[in-house]
N, C-alpha and C positions, 0 to 999 in steps of 0.2 A: 467179132471175136475170131481169133485165129484157131483154125481146126487143128487137131492133133497131127494129121498127116502133113499139113502145111508147115507146122513147126518142125516136124521131122525132116522134111525136104530142106527147109531153111538151115537147120543145123548141119545137114550134109553138105550143102553148098558152101557155107561158111568154113566148114572143116577142110573141104577141098581147096578153097581159096587160101587158107592159112598154110596148108601143106605146100601148095604151089609157091607161096611167098618164101617159105623156108628154103625150098629147093632152089629158087632163083637167087636168094641171098647166099646160099652155100656155093653156088656156081660162080657168083660174082666175086666172092672172097677167094675161091680157088683160082680164078683167072688172074687175079692181081698178085697172088702170093706163090704161084707154082714155079717150078723150074721148067726149062724148055722141054725136057724129056718126059715130064709127068703127064699122065692122062687123067681125066676126071673119074673114070671108072676103075682106075688102078691097074688096068691091063697094059702091058708094054705094046708098043706099036708092032705091027706085023713085020717079022723079020729081025727084030731086035733081040739080042741075047745078052743076059746079064753076065758080066765077067769082071774079075778083079785082076788087073794086069800085074800088080806088084804084090800079090798075095804071099805072105810069109817073109817079105823083106824087112819089115819093121818090127818083127818079133825079137825081143831081146832075151838073152839068156838070163835066168834068175840069178840074182846076186847071192850073197851068203845068207842063208836062212837062219833066223834066230831060233835057238833051242826053246822047247816048250816052257822050261822053267823061267826063262827071261820074259817070255810073253805073259806068263801067269803073274810074275812079280809086277810087271808094268800094269797089268789089269787090276791087280789088288791095290796098287798105289792110286790108280784112278778112282776106283770104287771108294776107297777110304776118303779121298779128297772130296768126292761128290757127296758122300754121306755126311761129312763134316760141314759142308756148305749148306746142305738141306737142314741139318740139325741146328745150325746157327740161325737160320731164318724162321724156324718153326716156333 
């Protein structure tokens, strides 16, 4: 018969083995799917600085904004159509 302490040690060893397997699997997936600049711990390599060279160049000026009445009317039309569809299937 297995003693309580032996069972406890066995559970601990199996738990450590499972966690180790999960870690090794995560690392293997990371190695196959990472970009060249990504590190496993998420920290940038020493001396690297994050910067965006073209920041603000692709920002477009907003076009004409619809007045709230138009948005409310379109919303009400959608809700009416949705309610009609739900009511027809019920």
